[in-house]
N, C-alpha and C positions, 0 to 999 in steps of 0.2 A: 589655348583654352583658358579662360579666366577662372578665378576662384569662385566667383559668383555663379557662373554657369555650371561649374562642377557641383556646387552645393545644391543647386536647384534641379539637378538631373534626377531621373527616376531610378537610379541605382540604390537598392536598399542598403542600409548599414550592415556591416558584417555581424555585429553582435545583437542585432534587433531582427529576429526572424519574423516573417510575415505570418498572418493567420489570426491575429487579434485575440479577442477574449476566449474564443472557443479553443484555440490551441493552448492557451494558458490553463484552461480548465482541464483539458485532456491530459496535459503534462502533469498537473497536480493530482490527477486521479490515478496515475500509474502505480504508485505504491499500494493503494487500496485494491486495485484490480489484481496485482500480483499476490497480495495477501489472500484475497478471496480464492484465487486459483489454487494456491497451496493448501488452503483449508479444504476445498472440494476434493482435491487429489488425495489428501490424507484420509478423509472420511471414506472415499471410494476404496482406497487401499485397505483400510480397516475392515470394511464390509466384505471385500473380495477375499480376504484371508480367513474369514470365519469358516466357510464350508470345508476347505482342505484340512483344517485342524480341529474340526468339530468332534471327531472321535477321540481326540487326545485327552479330553476332560476339561472341566470348567476352569481350573486354575491355570492350565497351560494356555487356554484360549484367552483368559484374562491377562496373563503376562504378555502374550504376543500383541494383543490389542493395545495394552499400555505402552509397550515399547514403540509401536508404530505411532501412537498419538504423541508421545514425548518427542520422538524424532521429527514428526511433522511440526510440532510447536517450535522446536529449536530452529528448524529450517525456515519456518514462517517468520520468526524474529529476525534471523540473519538476512533473509531476502527483503523484508520490510525496511530494515535499517539501511541496507545498501541502496535500495531504490530511493529511499528518502534522501540520502546524501547525494546521489547522482542527480536527482531532481532539483535539489537546492542549488547544486553547482550550476546546473543549466539555467535556472532562474537568475542566479547571480550574474551570469554572463550577459543577460538581457539588459536593456536600458532600465536603470532604476526608476521606479515610479510610473512605468508604463502600465497601461490597462492590462496588458498580457501578463506582466509580472504580478500585478495585484490579484488578478484572477487565479493564477497558479498558487500564490500564497494563501489566498482565501480557501481554495480547494484543499490544500494541504492541511489547513487548520480544521476544516470539516472532516477530513480523513482522520486526523488525530482524535477528534471528538468521537467519531464512530468507533475507533479502536478502544478508547479509554472508557466510554460510556458503560459497557457491560461490566467492567471491573469495578467502577464506582457504584453501579447498581448492586452488585454482589456484596460490596462492603457495607452499603447503607441499609440494605434490607436485612431484617433479622433471619438467622438461619433456622430458628425454631420459634414457635409462638410463645409469647410471654405468658406466665401463669395467671 
């Protein structure tokens, strides 16, 4: 078997998965999907803990809700960072400059913008109206 026939064969390269742009977009959206799942689970857990502790008083209810929300925030940050690192490693193993890698990186950039935008909005908007 000659080198030329080996290069022209239909065997895909090991580091270049098939699927094109859509696979890149879906891989880039994994961190955002996991972040949204953690936020939804945290809010549901906060809502489900209110009725059992409803008779304990307002301050107890507030503390329990705050503990759940802080734990959910920490968990969301950790899961987002881990998913982001794993996704970047996966993209780095693909052929550099391919359409799939560009689509994944563009989607990761959009994900970062979606995550940072509420923080920037809260910083830029005044907390109370000016006199």
